[in-house]
C-alpha angles and dihedrals in degrees: 000000000000122000123204120194107201136193097035113166108175139055089234093055092043095055092043090053092048090048090051090055106266111168095195130023121199129214118194118224093177103119092205093049122104091234102045121150129195119237088250092058092044090054092056092048091049093048092051094049094043087060089065121096092240109020118191121241114274120223129188113213112214135178120209097335127147121259090242091053093048095046090049093054092048088053096044095046100037095242128156107212144018121223110205103210103167134064098295118161121240093256092062091054089047092053087056092059114182091350096070140062132177128249106214126195090188133014100234105137091355091153088070091062099046132095120191090191093067124131114272094244093056130074123237090227141350117226118204135171118284109241114164111246095011135107102202137290093089100125089233119137118252124226102276091187094058088042093055090054091046092048088061091065109026141030097264123194102203120217140160125091097356119155137163087266096056108023094089090054091046091052091048092049102039100025089207130184086248149335128247125201135178116147093028095070099040143111088200135349091279100032125071124212112233094208094049089046092056094042090050094051093045092051094045089057097038096100092047097055 
């Protein structure tokens, strides 16, 4: 079971999440988002994590950007993958190749946005809650029934309203490739809570120990 801690904004929080056992760490490049980080801040975070013996995979979260822009940010900041969380067309995802995966808020035409040749440390898709006008990070719960069906076909990274309290049940019901959390482990939208992060990771792994 993979765990992604998303919306990390500081070196201190990134190192804390890595020490707690996060497999992936998400950095948000959506300027209208509560957890936006600049490329300069992202470079500092990535450099600190790369110095670890076993660094987590680093994911840049983008909304409606071009493939060229996303690839440039990944290269500039030293990130592994791009999560496309907007309304990007299939061609943009295809242009990212193995470096990109799609964040979906519903599963209509999901097969168009999946790639079974994706690297083993990367999901096929992320499934988040559908909230009109929002691009994730809302704290609303995703459709676990739809996610269960999707997880039978693809490597699903389940997001949307997960917390240390409900993540074990989400894992039990959906059996996803991994789980993603932002607001569920925070003091505030830009500050992670170390105790919640540890509890979340422990609960997500509980069924697999």
